[in-house]
N, C-alpha and C positions, 0 to 999 in steps of 0.2 A: 129437416127437422132435427133438433138437438137430441142427443141421447139423454135419457133420464138417469141420474146418478144418485148415490146416497146423499142425503141432505147435508152432511157435514162438508161436502166438497164445495169449495168456493170457485170463483171464476178464474183464479190464478192458474195459469197453465201448468206450473210445477205441481200443484195439488191435483189437477185433473189427470196429468200423466201418472202421478203416484197412484191414484185411485184406479185408473184404467189398466195399468200394466204391472203393478206390484202388489198393492194391498190385497190381502186375502188369497194370494197365490202360494201354494205350498212351496216352502223353501227348505232345502236339505243340505245346502252348502255350509260347512262349519264356519267359515270366515264371515259369510253373510249373516248367519245366525248370531255370531258374536257382535258384529256391527249393529244389528238391529237391537240386541239386548242393551248395548251401550247407549245407543241413540234414544231408546225409550227411557232409559234412566236419566239421560240428560234432559229429556222433555219434562220431567216431574215439575209440576207447578207452572209450566209454560204451555203455549199452544204448539201443536205438532208442526204447523207451518214455520214457526220460529226455528225449529231444528232442521226441518227439511231444507230451508233456504241456506243453512250452514253445513249441510251434509258433506259437500265437497271439501270445505275447510276442515271438517272433522277428519275426513279420510287422509288429507295431507298431514294434519297435525299429529294424528295417531298412526303414522306409518301404515296406511291402508288397512287398519284394524288387524294387523298381524299380531295375534296374541303372544307368539314367542318373543317378538321384539318388545312389545309393550310390557310384558312381564318382567323385563330387566330394567325398566325405567327407574331412575333414582331421583333424588331431590332436585338435581339440576334440571332434569327433564320436566318435573312437576312445575318448577319455577318458570321455566320457559313457556310451558303451556298456559300458565296463569297470566302471561303477558300477551297471548295470542287473541287478538280482537275478533278473529273469525269463528271462535267457538264461545260457548257459555263459560265464563271464567269463574266458576264456582269451585272452590277448593275441594269440597267433599265430592262433587261430581267428577272432577278431574281425577282425583285419587281413586275413585271407585272403578274407573276404567282399568287402572293398573291392578288393583285388587282382583277385579273380575277376570282379567287376563290370566292371573296366577291360578285362580279357582277353575277357570275354563280348562286350562292345561291339565289340572288334576282330574277333572271329569273325563277329558279325552283319554287320559292314561287308564282310568278305571273302565270306561265303557267302549273304548275304541274310537269313538267320535262323539262330538257334542250332539249331533243329529240323533244318534241312537239313544242318548240319554233324554233329550228334551222332548222328543216325540212320544216317549212312553206315557206322558201325561194325557195324551189323547189316543192311546193304544195304537199309535202308528198311522192313524187315519184322520183327516180333517173332520171336525164337527161341522155339519152343515145346518145352520140355523134358518128359521123362517120368520124373521121379524117383519111385521107389517110396517113399522116406522122406526126411525132412528131413536125416538124417545123410549122405545121398548128394549133397546139393546142394553144389557147390564154392564156395569163397570167392572164387576168381578164375577167369577163362577167358582164352583167347588174345585174345578181343575186348576184355575189360576191361583187359588188359595193353597192347594197342595204343591204346586210348582214353586210358589213363593217360599213356602215353609222349607222345602227341600233345598232350594238355592241358597237361602240364608244359612241353613245348617252347613252347607258346603263352603261358606265364607263369602258369597256374593253380596254386593251392596246395591242399593237402589233397585230392589226387586220385590217391591210390595205387590199384593194381589192385583191392584189396578194396573200397575206397570206391566205385570206379567200378562194380564188379559190383553192389553194393548199390543204387547209383543206377539201374543198368540194370533191376534187379528192380523197384524202386519205380516207375519210369516206364514199365513194360511193354515195354521193349526186349527183355527175356526174360520168359517166363512160367514161373515156378518153383513154381507151386502143385503140390504133390505129388499122387500118384494117389488118395490117400484123401480129399483135400479136395474139397468140393462145387464149387469153382471150377476144378478141374483142366480144362485146355483140351481134353484128349483125349476127354472124355465126350460 
């Protein structure tokens, strides 16, 4: 018998693995948090599977999402990235990764880690939701709106409230597996 999953999951094995082993699991590694924030920003206006299928290309193109390296990228790096067919070649999105790397490093300097900073928006603990169906899951919450506002104030780009909520879901700051899903937290 197949496992019941959240309804947004397709039959694509990449999507199934992402859902089963990554989405909604608390993430505290700074580089992974940076990667997910960048990928969620890249996803704006596209489907998540579009980005997920390119994730390895993104990792290669952006030096493993090392914010120290990315923060030093200049115009030559940007021009090279805009020629890379393995990523979404949107100039604003590519530039936002560099801008976000610089802002990320400032946050780390201030808070000691990005993890310490970002998890404060949920008081250090995942929010466990109890959605009956995927249609009930919101696109934004007061926490994602607060996060978005603060990230923007700190110079981050492509961090609107919807992107922030998707980031929170992806990194386990909220657990939005619906009640019919075998990964539902309330079981």
